VOSEFI-220073 format. One record per residue (C-alpha): x, y, z negated; chain; residue in three letters. Coordinates in steps of 0.02 Angstrom, whole numbers, plus 32768, in hexadecimal, padded with zeros to 4 digits. Layout:
{X=X | Y=Y | Z=Z | c=A | r=ALA}
...
END
This chain:
{X=8000 | Y=8000 | Z=8000 | c=A | r=UNK}
{X=808C | Y=8078 | Z=7FD1 | c=A | r=UNK}
{X=80EE | Y=8050 | Z=806F | c=A | r=UNK}
{X=8056 | Y=8075 | Z=80DC | c=A | r=UNK}
{X=803D | Y=811C | Z=8087 | c=A | r=UNK}
{X=80F5 | Y=8148 | Z=809B | c=A | r=UNK}
{X=80ED | Y=811E | Z=8154 | c=A | r=UNK}
{X=8054 | Y=818C | Z=8169 | c=A | r=UNK}
{X=80A9 | Y=821F | Z=8114 | c=A | r=UNK}
{X=8147 | Y=820C | Z=817D | c=A | r=UNK}
{X=80DE | Y=8208 | Z=821B | c=A | r=UNK}
{X=808A | Y=82A8 | Z=81E6 | c=A | r=UNK}
{X=8136 | Y=82F9 | Z=81D3 | c=A | r=UNK}
{X=816A | Y=82C5 | Z=8283 | c=A | r=UNK}
{X=80CA | Y=830D | Z=82CA | c=A | r=UNK}
{X=80E1 | Y=83AF | Z=826A | c=A | r=UNK}
{X=812D | Y=840E | Z=82FC | c=A | r=UNK}
{X=808D | Y=8400 | Z=8361 | c=A | r=UNK}
{X=800C | Y=8407 | Z=82D4 | c=A | r=UNK}
{X=8058 | Y=8493 | Z=826D | c=A | r=UNK}
{X=7FCE | Y=8519 | Z=8256 | c=A | r=UNK}
{X=7FF3 | Y=85C7 | Z=8296 | c=A | r=UNK}
{X=7FA3 | Y=8671 | Z=827B | c=A | r=UNK}
{X=7F8B | Y=867B | Z=8338 | c=A | r=UNK}
{X=7FE2 | Y=8654 | Z=83DC | c=A | r=UNK}
{X=809E | Y=865D | Z=83E6 | c=A | r=UNK}
{X=80F3 | Y=86DA | Z=8457 | c=A | r=UNK}
{X=811F | Y=864C | Z=84CC | c=A | r=UNK}
{X=8068 | Y=8617 | Z=84D5 | c=A | r=UNK}
{X=8032 | Y=86C8 | Z=84FF | c=A | r=UNK}
{X=80B1 | Y=86D1 | Z=858D | c=A | r=UNK}
{X=807B | Y=8627 | Z=85CD | c=A | r=UNK}
{X=7FC6 | Y=865E | Z=85D3 | c=A | r=UNK}
{X=7FF5 | Y=86F0 | Z=8643 | c=A | r=UNK}
{X=806B | Y=8692 | Z=86B8 | c=A | r=UNK}
{X=8018 | Y=85E7 | Z=86C9 | c=A | r=UNK}
{X=7F60 | Y=860E | Z=86B3 | c=A | r=UNK}
{X=7F60 | Y=86C5 | Z=86EB | c=A | r=UNK}
{X=7EDA | Y=86EA | Z=8669 | c=A | r=UNK}
{X=7F24 | Y=8796 | Z=8648 | c=A | r=UNK}
{X=7FB6 | Y=8806 | Z=8675 | c=A | r=UNK}
{X=8049 | Y=882A | Z=8602 | c=A | r=UNK}
{X=8090 | Y=88DA | Z=8605 | c=A | r=UNK}
{X=8135 | Y=88FD | Z=85AE | c=A | r=UNK}
{X=8111 | Y=899F | Z=8553 | c=A | r=UNK}
{X=818C | Y=8A2F | Z=8556 | c=A | r=UNK}
{X=817C | Y=8AEA | Z=8540 | c=A | r=UNK}
{X=8164 | Y=8B0A | Z=85FA | c=A | r=UNK}
{X=80D6 | Y=8A8B | Z=8604 | c=A | r=UNK}
{X=8082 | Y=8AD5 | Z=856B | c=A | r=UNK}
{X=8088 | Y=8B82 | Z=85B8 | c=A | r=UNK}
{X=8048 | Y=8B40 | Z=865F | c=A | r=UNK}
{X=7FB2 | Y=8AF2 | Z=8606 | c=A | r=UNK}
{X=7F8A | Y=8B97 | Z=85AE | c=A | r=UNK}
{X=7F96 | Y=8BF7 | Z=8652 | c=A | r=UNK}
{X=7EFF | Y=8B9D | Z=8699 | c=A | r=UNK}
{X=7E66 | Y=8C06 | Z=866D | c=A | r=UNK}
{X=7DEB | Y=8BB8 | Z=85F5 | c=A | r=UNK}
{X=7D4E | Y=8B77 | Z=8646 | c=A | r=UNK}
{X=7CAB | Y=8BAC | Z=85F6 | c=A | r=UNK}
{X=7C28 | Y=8B24 | Z=85EF | c=A | r=UNK}
{X=7B7E | Y=8B73 | Z=860B | c=A | r=UNK}
{X=7B45 | Y=8C25 | Z=8629 | c=A | r=UNK}
{X=7ABB | Y=8C9A | Z=85F0 | c=A | r=UNK}
{X=7AC4 | Y=8D06 | Z=868C | c=A | r=UNK}
{X=7A2D | Y=8CAE | Z=86D8 | c=A | r=UNK}
{X=79C2 | Y=8CE7 | Z=8645 | c=A | r=UNK}
{X=79E2 | Y=8DA1 | Z=8660 | c=A | r=UNK}
{X=793A | Y=8DFB | Z=865F | c=A | r=UNK}
{X=78FE | Y=8EA0 | Z=86A9 | c=A | r=UNK}
{X=7855 | Y=8E96 | Z=8652 | c=A | r=UNK}
{X=782E | Y=8F37 | Z=85F1 | c=A | r=UNK}
{X=7836 | Y=8F2C | Z=8534 | c=A | r=UNK}
{X=77E9 | Y=8FD6 | Z=850D | c=A | r=UNK}
{X=7734 | Y=8FAE | Z=8539 | c=A | r=UNK}
{X=76A6 | Y=8F96 | Z=84BF | c=A | r=UNK}
{X=7660 | Y=8EE8 | Z=84A5 | c=A | r=UNK}
{X=75E1 | Y=8E87 | Z=8440 | c=A | r=UNK}
{X=75FD | Y=8E93 | Z=8383 | c=A | r=UNK}
{X=7667 | Y=8F31 | Z=8389 | c=A | r=UNK}
{X=763B | Y=8FBC | Z=830F | c=A | r=UNK}
{X=762F | Y=906C | Z=8353 | c=A | r=UNK}
{X=7636 | Y=9113 | Z=82F9 | c=A | r=UNK}
{X=75C2 | Y=918B | Z=8354 | c=A | r=UNK}
{X=75BF | Y=9247 | Z=8334 | c=A | r=UNK}
{X=753C | Y=92B7 | Z=8388 | c=A | r=UNK}
{X=754B | Y=9375 | Z=838C | c=A | r=UNK}
{X=74B3 | Y=93DB | Z=83BF | c=A | r=UNK}
{X=74D1 | Y=9494 | Z=83E0 | c=A | r=UNK}
{X=7416 | Y=94BD | Z=83D9 | c=A | r=UNK}
{X=73FB | Y=9464 | Z=8334 | c=A | r=UNK}
{X=734B | Y=9432 | Z=8367 | c=A | r=UNK}
{X=735D | Y=9381 | Z=8324 | c=A | r=UNK}
{X=73FC | Y=937E | Z=82BE | c=A | r=UNK}
{X=7407 | Y=9435 | Z=8287 | c=A | r=UNK}
{X=73F7 | Y=9464 | Z=81D1 | c=A | r=UNK}
{X=73F4 | Y=9521 | Z=81D4 | c=A | r=UNK}
{X=740E | Y=95BC | Z=823C | c=A | r=UNK}
{X=7491 | Y=9641 | Z=824F | c=A | r=UNK}
{X=7481 | Y=9700 | Z=8256 | c=A | r=UNK}
{X=745F | Y=96F7 | Z=8311 | c=A | r=UNK}
{X=73D4 | Y=9677 | Z=82F8 | c=A | r=UNK}
{X=7432 | Y=95EC | Z=8355 | c=A | r=UNK}
{X=741E | Y=9546 | Z=82FF | c=A | r=UNK}
{X=749D | Y=94B9 | Z=8310 | c=A | r=UNK}
{X=74B2 | Y=940D | Z=82C3 | c=A | r=UNK}
{X=752A | Y=937C | Z=82B6 | c=A | r=UNK}
{X=74F8 | Y=92C7 | Z=8294 | c=A | r=UNK}
{X=7573 | Y=923A | Z=8271 | c=A | r=UNK}
{X=751C | Y=9193 | Z=8276 | c=A | r=UNK}
{X=754B | Y=90FF | Z=8209 | c=A | r=UNK}
{X=75B8 | Y=907F | Z=8260 | c=A | r=UNK}
{X=754D | Y=902C | Z=82E5 | c=A | r=UNK}
{X=756B | Y=8F77 | Z=831D | c=A | r=UNK}
{X=755D | Y=8F4C | Z=83D5 | c=A | r=UNK}
{X=74D5 | Y=8EC7 | Z=83E0 | c=A | r=UNK}
{X=74D7 | Y=8E28 | Z=8448 | c=A | r=UNK}
{X=7486 | Y=8E86 | Z=84D8 | c=A | r=UNK}
{X=7514 | Y=8F05 | Z=84DA | c=A | r=UNK}
{X=74AA | Y=8F92 | Z=8495 | c=A | r=UNK}
{X=74B3 | Y=900B | Z=8403 | c=A | r=UNK}
{X=741C | Y=9060 | Z=83B5 | c=A | r=UNK}
{X=7428 | Y=911F | Z=83B6 | c=A | r=UNK}
{X=73A4 | Y=918E | Z=8362 | c=A | r=UNK}
{X=7331 | Y=91E4 | Z=83E1 | c=A | r=UNK}
{X=7385 | Y=9185 | Z=846E | c=A | r=UNK}
{X=735B | Y=90D1 | Z=8448 | c=A | r=UNK}
{X=73CA | Y=9040 | Z=8480 | c=A | r=UNK}
{X=745E | Y=9078 | Z=84E8 | c=A | r=UNK}
{X=74C8 | Y=8FFA | Z=8546 | c=A | r=UNK}
{X=7581 | Y=9011 | Z=851F | c=A | r=UNK}
{X=75CC | Y=8F63 | Z=8539 | c=A | r=UNK}
{X=7657 | Y=8F66 | Z=85B9 | c=A | r=UNK}
{X=7670 | Y=9022 | Z=85A7 | c=A | r=UNK}
{X=76FF | Y=9084 | Z=855B | c=A | r=UNK}
{X=76D8 | Y=90F5 | Z=84C7 | c=A | r=UNK}
{X=76DA | Y=918C | Z=853B | c=A | r=UNK}
{X=7661 | Y=9137 | Z=85B3 | c=A | r=UNK}
{X=75F3 | Y=9102 | Z=8521 | c=A | r=UNK}
{X=75EA | Y=91B6 | Z=84E3 | c=A | r=UNK}
{X=75B0 | Y=91EC | Z=8590 | c=A | r=UNK}
{X=752B | Y=9163 | Z=8594 | c=A | r=UNK}
{X=74E6 | Y=9199 | Z=84EA | c=A | r=UNK}
{X=74E8 | Y=9251 | Z=851D | c=A | r=UNK}
{X=7482 | Y=922A | Z=85BA | c=A | r=UNK}
{X=7405 | Y=91C7 | Z=8551 | c=A | r=UNK}
{X=73EE | Y=9260 | Z=84DE | c=A | r=UNK}
{X=73D6 | Y=92E1 | Z=8567 | c=A | r=UNK}
{X=7321 | Y=931B | Z=8566 | c=A | r=UNK}
{X=7312 | Y=92F2 | Z=84AE | c=A | r=UNK}
{X=73A5 | Y=9355 | Z=8469 | c=A | r=UNK}
{X=73DC | Y=93FB | Z=84AD | c=A | r=UNK}
{X=7487 | Y=93ED | Z=8502 | c=A | r=UNK}
{X=74C7 | Y=9360 | Z=848F | c=A | r=UNK}
{X=7581 | Y=9343 | Z=847A | c=A | r=UNK}
{X=75B1 | Y=928E | Z=844B | c=A | r=UNK}
{X=7650 | Y=9240 | Z=8408 | c=A | r=UNK}
{X=766A | Y=9184 | Z=83F9 | c=A | r=UNK}
{X=76FB | Y=912B | Z=83A4 | c=A | r=UNK}
{X=7719 | Y=9072 | Z=8389 | c=A | r=UNK}
{X=770A | Y=9052 | Z=82CE | c=A | r=UNK}
{X=7726 | Y=8F96 | Z=82D3 | c=A | r=UNK}
{X=7770 | Y=8F39 | Z=8368 | c=A | r=UNK}
{X=7728 | Y=8E8A | Z=836D | c=A | r=UNK}
{X=7712 | Y=8E60 | Z=8423 | c=A | r=UNK}
{X=77C2 | Y=8E90 | Z=845C | c=A | r=UNK}
{X=7822 | Y=8E19 | Z=83ED | c=A | r=UNK}
{X=788B | Y=8D7C | Z=83F6 | c=A | r=UNK}
{X=78A8 | Y=8CEF | Z=837A | c=A | r=UNK}
{X=7958 | Y=8CD0 | Z=8339 | c=A | r=UNK}
{X=7980 | Y=8C27 | Z=82EA | c=A | r=UNK}
{X=7A16 | Y=8BBE | Z=82BA | c=A | r=UNK}
{X=7AC0 | Y=8BF9 | Z=8280 | c=A | r=UNK}
{X=7A94 | Y=8CAF | Z=8259 | c=A | r=UNK}
{X=7A91 | Y=8CFF | Z=81AE | c=A | r=UNK}
{X=79DE | Y=8D40 | Z=81BC | c=A | r=UNK}
{X=7975 | Y=8CD3 | Z=8230 | c=A | r=UNK}
{X=78C9 | Y=8D11 | Z=8262 | c=A | r=UNK}
{X=7874 | Y=8D84 | Z=82DF | c=A | r=UNK}
{X=78D7 | Y=8E15 | Z=8327 | c=A | r=UNK}
{X=7882 | Y=8EA6 | Z=8382 | c=A | r=UNK}
{X=78C3 | Y=8EE1 | Z=842A | c=A | r=UNK}
{X=78D6 | Y=8F96 | Z=845C | c=A | r=UNK}
{X=791E | Y=8FF2 | Z=84F0 | c=A | r=UNK}
{X=79C4 | Y=900C | Z=8497 | c=A | r=UNK}
{X=79CC | Y=8F63 | Z=843E | c=A | r=UNK}
{X=7997 | Y=8EDB | Z=84B4 | c=A | r=UNK}
{X=7A34 | Y=8E74 | Z=84D7 | c=A | r=UNK}
{X=7A64 | Y=8DCE | Z=848A | c=A | r=UNK}
{X=7AEE | Y=8E1E | Z=8421 | c=A | r=UNK}
{X=7A74 | Y=8EA3 | Z=83E3 | c=A | r=UNK}
{X=79FF | Y=8E1B | Z=83A6 | c=A | r=UNK}
{X=7A89 | Y=8DB4 | Z=8355 | c=A | r=UNK}
{X=7ACC | Y=8E4F | Z=82FD | c=A | r=UNK}
{X=7A1C | Y=8E79 | Z=82BF | c=A | r=UNK}
{X=7A12 | Y=8DC9 | Z=8276 | c=A | r=UNK}
{X=7AB0 | Y=8DE8 | Z=820F | c=A | r=UNK}
{X=7B29 | Y=8D99 | Z=828B | c=A | r=UNK}
{X=7B5E | Y=8CE5 | Z=829F | c=A | r=UNK}
{X=7B7B | Y=8C83 | Z=81FF | c=A | r=UNK}
{X=7C05 | Y=8C19 | Z=8250 | c=A | r=UNK}
{X=7CA2 | Y=8C46 | Z=82B1 | c=A | r=UNK}
{X=7C74 | Y=8C77 | Z=8363 | c=A | r=UNK}
{X=7CE2 | Y=8BEC | Z=83AA | c=A | r=UNK}
{X=7C70 | Y=8B6C | Z=8356 | c=A | r=UNK}
{X=7BC9 | Y=8BB5 | Z=838C | c=A | r=UNK}
{X=7B64 | Y=8B95 | Z=8429 | c=A | r=UNK}
{X=7ADA | Y=8C0F | Z=845E | c=A | r=UNK}
{X=7A3A | Y=8BC4 | Z=84A3 | c=A | r=UNK}
{X=79B0 | Y=8C2E | Z=84EF | c=A | r=UNK}
{X=7909 | Y=8BD9 | Z=850B | c=A | r=UNK}
{X=788C | Y=8C2F | Z=857D | c=A | r=UNK}
{X=77F5 | Y=8BCA | Z=85AE | c=A | r=UNK}
{X=7833 | Y=8B22 | Z=85ED | c=A | r=UNK}
{X=78E4 | Y=8B64 | Z=8611 | c=A | r=UNK}
{X=797B | Y=8B5E | Z=85A0 | c=A | r=UNK}
{X=7A1C | Y=8BC1 | Z=85BA | c=A | r=UNK}
{X=7ABB | Y=8B95 | Z=855A | c=A | r=UNK}
{X=7B65 | Y=8BE7 | Z=8543 | c=A | r=UNK}
{X=7BEC | Y=8BF0 | Z=84BB | c=A | r=UNK}
{X=7BDF | Y=8C87 | Z=8449 | c=A | r=UNK}
{X=7C94 | Y=8CB1 | Z=8474 | c=A | r=UNK}
{X=7C5E | Y=8CCA | Z=8529 | c=A | r=UNK}
{X=7BD1 | Y=8D3D | Z=84F4 | c=A | r=UNK}
{X=7C46 | Y=8DA8 | Z=848B | c=A | r=UNK}
{X=7CCF | Y=8DB5 | Z=850E | c=A | r=UNK}
{X=7C75 | Y=8DB9 | Z=85B6 | c=A | r=UNK}
{X=7C04 | Y=8E4B | Z=85E0 | c=A | r=UNK}
{X=7B97 | Y=8DE4 | Z=8657 | c=A | r=UNK}
{X=7B6C | Y=8D69 | Z=85CD | c=A | r=UNK}
{X=7B28 | Y=8DEF | Z=8557 | c=A | r=UNK}
{X=7A81 | Y=8DEE | Z=85B1 | c=A | r=UNK}
{X=79E1 | Y=8E50 | Z=8594 | c=A | r=UNK}
{X=7958 | Y=8DE8 | Z=8545 | c=A | r=UNK}
{X=789D | Y=8DEB | Z=855C | c=A | r=UNK}
{X=7810 | Y=8DDA | Z=84DF | c=A | r=UNK}
{X=77E8 | Y=8D29 | Z=84AA | c=A | r=UNK}
{X=789A | Y=8CE7 | Z=84C0 | c=A | r=UNK}
{X=78D7 | Y=8C6A | Z=843F | c=A | r=UNK}
{X=798F | Y=8C79 | Z=8412 | c=A | r=UNK}
{X=79E2 | Y=8BEA | Z=83B7 | c=A | r=UNK}
{X=7A97 | Y=8BEE | Z=837B | c=A | r=UNK}
{X=7AD3 | Y=8B3A | Z=836E | c=A | r=UNK}
{X=7B69 | Y=8B03 | Z=8308 | c=A | r=UNK}
{X=7BE0 | Y=8AA0 | Z=8377 | c=A | r=UNK}
{X=7C79 | Y=8A7E | Z=8309 | c=A | r=UNK}
{X=7D21 | Y=8A6E | Z=835E | c=A | r=UNK}
{X=7D83 | Y=89DD | Z=8314 | c=A | r=UNK}
{X=7E22 | Y=897C | Z=8333 | c=A | r=UNK}
{X=7E5A | Y=88D3 | Z=82EF | c=A | r=UNK}
{X=7F02 | Y=8894 | Z=82B3 | c=A | r=UNK}
{X=7F3A | Y=87DF | Z=82A7 | c=A | r=UNK}
{X=7FD6 | Y=8779 | Z=8290 | c=A | r=UNK}
{X=8072 | Y=879F | Z=822B | c=A | r=UNK}
{X=8039 | Y=8848 | Z=81EB | c=A | r=UNK}
{X=8021 | Y=888C | Z=813E | c=A | r=UNK}
{X=7F63 | Y=8880 | Z=8153 | c=A | r=UNK}
{X=7EF3 | Y=881D | Z=81C6 | c=A | r=UNK}
{X=7E5F | Y=888F | Z=81D6 | c=A | r=UNK}
{X=7DE4 | Y=88F1 | Z=8240 | c=A | r=UNK}
{X=7DED | Y=89AC | Z=8221 | c=A | r=UNK}
{X=7D8B | Y=8A47 | Z=8250 | c=A | r=UNK}
{X=7DEF | Y=8AC1 | Z=82B7 | c=A | r=UNK}
{X=7E04 | Y=8B70 | Z=826F | c=A | r=UNK}
{X=7DCE | Y=8C0F | Z=82C8 | c=A | r=UNK}
{X=7E45 | Y=8C41 | Z=8352 | c=A | r=UNK}
{X=7ECC | Y=8BD9 | Z=83A3 | c=A | r=UNK}
{X=7F14 | Y=8B3C | Z=8352 | c=A | r=UNK}
{X=7FC1 | Y=8B05 | Z=838A | c=A | r=UNK}
{X=8005 | Y=8A55 | Z=837F | c=A | r=UNK}
{X=807E | Y=8A8F | Z=82F8 | c=A | r=UNK}
{X=7FEB | Y=8AD1 | Z=8291 | c=A | r=UNK}
{X=7F8A | Y=8A2F | Z=82AB | c=A | r=UNK}
{X=801C | Y=89C4 | Z=8274 | c=A | r=UNK}
{X=8030 | Y=8A2E | Z=81D8 | c=A | r=UNK}
{X=7F77 | Y=8A1B | Z=81B2 | c=A | r=UNK}
{X=7F8C | Y=895E | Z=81C5 | c=A | r=UNK}
{X=801C | Y=8955 | Z=814A | c=A | r=UNK}
{X=80A7 | Y=894D | Z=81CB | c=A | r=UNK}
{X=8100 | Y=88B2 | Z=820A | c=A | r=UNK}
{X=8123 | Y=8824 | Z=8193 | c=A | r=UNK}
{X=81E1 | Y=882B | Z=817E | c=A | r=UNK}
{X=81F6 | Y=8772 | Z=8163 | c=A | r=UNK}
{X=817E | Y=8732 | Z=81E7 | c=A | r=UNK}
{X=815A | Y=87AB | Z=8276 | c=A | r=UNK}
{X=81AD | Y=87A4 | Z=8320 | c=A | r=UNK}
{X=81D9 | Y=885C | Z=832F | c=A | r=UNK}
{X=820F | Y=8842 | Z=83E4 | c=A | r=UNK}
{X=815D | Y=881F | Z=8418 | c=A | r=UNK}
{X=80D3 | Y=8889 | Z=83CB | c=A | r=UNK}
{X=803A | Y=886C | Z=8437 | c=A | r=UNK}
{X=7FA0 | Y=88D7 | Z=845B | c=A | r=UNK}
{X=7F10 | Y=887C | Z=84B0 | c=A | r=UNK}
{X=7E9C | Y=88F0 | Z=8511 | c=A | r=UNK}
{X=7E1B | Y=88F2 | Z=859A | c=A | r=UNK}
{X=7E69 | Y=8982 | Z=85FA | c=A | r=UNK}
{X=7E10 | Y=89FC | Z=866D | c=A | r=UNK}
{X=7E2B | Y=89CE | Z=8726 | c=A | r=UNK}
{X=7E72 | Y=8A7B | Z=874E | c=A | r=UNK}
{X=7EF6 | Y=8A64 | Z=86C5 | c=A | r=UNK}
{X=7F21 | Y=89B6 | Z=8705 | c=A | r=UNK}
{X=7F36 | Y=89FF | Z=87B2 | c=A | r=UNK}
{X=7FA9 | Y=8A87 | Z=876F | c=A | r=UNK}
{X=8013 | Y=89FE | Z=871F | c=A | r=UNK}
{X=801C | Y=899F | Z=87C3 | c=A | r=UNK}
{X=7FB9 | Y=8908 | Z=8785 | c=A | r=UNK}
{X=7F5C | Y=8896 | Z=87FC | c=A | r=UNK}
{X=7EFF | Y=8836 | Z=8775 | c=A | r=UNK}
{X=7E47 | Y=8829 | Z=87A5 | c=A | r=UNK}
{X=7DCD | Y=8888 | Z=8738 | c=A | r=UNK}
{X=7D47 | Y=8838 | Z=86CD | c=A | r=UNK}
{X=7CA2 | Y=888D | Z=869D | c=A | r=UNK}
{X=7CFD | Y=88D0 | Z=8602 | c=A | r=UNK}
{X=7D97 | Y=890A | Z=8660 | c=A | r=UNK}
{X=7E42 | Y=88C6 | Z=8691 | c=A | r=UNK}
{X=7E88 | Y=884F | Z=860C | c=A | r=UNK}
{X=7F35 | Y=888F | Z=85DD | c=A | r=UNK}
{X=7FB0 | Y=8863 | Z=8554 | c=A | r=UNK}
{X=802A | Y=88EF | Z=852B | c=A | r=UNK}
{X=80CD | Y=88B0 | Z=84E0 | c=A | r=UNK}
{X=813E | Y=8921 | Z=8479 | c=A | r=UNK}
{X=81ED | Y=88FD | Z=8436 | c=A | r=UNK}
{X=8200 | Y=894B | Z=838A | c=A | r=UNK}
{X=82AE | Y=8903 | Z=836E | c=A | r=UNK}
{X=82F0 | Y=8996 | Z=83D1 | c=A | r=UNK}
{X=82E5 | Y=8A47 | Z=8390 | c=A | r=UNK}
{X=8295 | Y=8A89 | Z=8430 | c=A | r=UNK}
{X=8202 | Y=8A17 | Z=840D | c=A | r=UNK}
{X=81CC | Y=8A87 | Z=837E | c=A | r=UNK}
{X=81C4 | Y=8B1E | Z=83F3 | c=A | r=UNK}
{X=8156 | Y=8AB8 | Z=8465 | c=A | r=UNK}
{X=80E8 | Y=8A83 | Z=83D3 | c=A | r=UNK}
{X=80D3 | Y=8B3B | Z=83A7 | c=A | r=UNK}
{X=8099 | Y=8B62 | Z=8458 | c=A | r=UNK}
{X=802B | Y=8ACC | Z=8482 | c=A | r=UNK}
{X=7F75 | Y=8AEF | Z=8454 | c=A | r=UNK}
{X=7F06 | Y=8A68 | Z=840B | c=A | r=UNK}
{X=7E5A | Y=8A56 | Z=845A | c=A | r=UNK}
{X=7DB9 | Y=8A13 | Z=840B | c=A | r=UNK}
{X=7DB1 | Y=8954 | Z=8407 | c=A | r=UNK}
{X=7E6D | Y=8941 | Z=841B | c=A | r=UNK}
{X=7EBB | Y=88A9 | Z=83C7 | c=A | r=UNK}
{X=7F69 | Y=88BE | Z=837E | c=A | r=UNK}
{X=7FC1 | Y=8819 | Z=8367 | c=A | r=UNK}
{X=806E | Y=87F4 | Z=8321 | c=A | r=UNK}
{X=80A1 | Y=8740 | Z=8346 | c=A | r=UNK}
{X=8112 | Y=86E3 | Z=82CD | c=A | r=UNK}
{X=81CA | Y=86DA | Z=82F2 | c=A | r=UNK}
{X=8213 | Y=8630 | Z=831D | c=A | r=UNK}
{X=827B | Y=8632 | Z=827F | c=A | r=UNK}
{X=81DC | Y=864E | Z=821A | c=A | r=UNK}
{X=8188 | Y=85BB | Z=8270 | c=A | r=UNK}
{X=821E | Y=854C | Z=824D | c=A | r=UNK}
{X=8221 | Y=8584 | Z=8197 | c=A | r=UNK}
{X=8168 | Y=8562 | Z=818A | c=A | r=UNK}
{X=8182 | Y=84B4 | Z=81D3 | c=A | r=UNK}
{X=820F | Y=8487 | Z=815C | c=A | r=UNK}
{X=81A9 | Y=84C8 | Z=80CB | c=A | r=UNK}
{X=8123 | Y=844B | Z=80FC | c=A | r=UNK}
{X=81A8 | Y=83C3 | Z=810E | c=A | r=UNK}
{X=81E8 | Y=83E9 | Z=805F | c=A | r=UNK}
{X=8138 | Y=83DD | Z=8018 | c=A | r=UNK}
{X=8116 | Y=8337 | Z=806E | c=A | r=UNK}
{X=81BF | Y=82E9 | Z=8042 | c=A | r=UNK}
{X=81A5 | Y=831B | Z=7F8E | c=A | r=UNK}
{X=8102 | Y=82BD | Z=7F8F | c=A | r=UNK}
{X=815A | Y=8226 | Z=7FDD | c=A | r=UNK}
{X=81DF | Y=822C | Z=7F55 | c=A | r=UNK}
{X=815E | Y=8235 | Z=7ECB | c=A | r=UNK}
{X=80FE | Y=81A2 | Z=7F15 | c=A | r=UNK}
{X=819D | Y=813B | Z=7F23 | c=A | r=UNK}
{X=81CE | Y=815B | Z=7E6E | c=A | r=UNK}
{X=8120 | Y=8133 | Z=7E32 | c=A | r=UNK}
{X=811B | Y=8092 | Z=7E97 | c=A | r=UNK}
{X=81C5 | Y=805B | Z=7E52 | c=A | r=UNK}
{X=8190 | Y=807A | Z=7D9E | c=A | r=UNK}
{X=80ED | Y=801C | Z=7DB9 | c=A | r=UNK}
{X=8148 | Y=7F86 | Z=7E03 | c=A | r=UNK}
{X=81BB | Y=7F7E | Z=7D6D | c=A | r=UNK}
END
């Protein structure tokens, strides 16, 4: 029984080279996947390549330009409250006294009047007056015409007390979600976001969605804040939703931390990302081959001279950086990490060998203990 167990343990030692668990693929396996299977392209990363990648303009996914509206936002609609003031020089209806010359005059300010579902407001001595679809100046003219013949030479002033019909709804990652009124000098998407207290997340992590009827328009908030054409004019009834789309990168292998992390506001370099991940493991990492797995944009792949075919996510590329040379740190400080990048530090061959012999030592110790125990039992 003891001999069978010893044979089994020795066999496990001999198979250790192929069954030894790793944190991920070795550098040799990554190279083999690119050369034999052509699953991805490997790009040796240097400072020039990092700068060439940055020189390719960022591509914005989505646009709000198609939602730009020319519809007026200064017209009266159902549910609006109007403040109506009527001045009558003759004072026949609204006058309260006379002057030395016997001319009577009067001024009447009505309580705030709500525009009903038919688009009318009720005005004393004039009855229902249709004001829906009119500006306040046009509404004042309509009320004046309705009073002519009943009031001598009436003068009418109309102001919008409460703007209900010309409003949009703001939801999502804003500090004060709710309804936001539109006006002629505050009708763009940035006006509305500012009125809602601004975004509650970094702009790089926010996507703007505008829903109008059965259409939806989408663009990153960074595009809205930096491109004039994306800061569009809205129209009443629009629904604006700011959606949190966190940018994250992952780190694996012989690093201080195996983790997925949120990217900070602004640019994140490879050097910054490695620091956030605890740096390379001194006793295990292969510093000659720090790898960044990425689905690259086709225009960037073209600028790098790659012929790797693109997938629906992009061109699969593995960037390889040598940090055993000092120049590698300058490259790491220039290369920008993108959302969904995977940073991987494979183990060095010496670390794999040390790991293997550690396993051998553990197994042989067990064999020794079993042999001693068996000898004592036989005696």
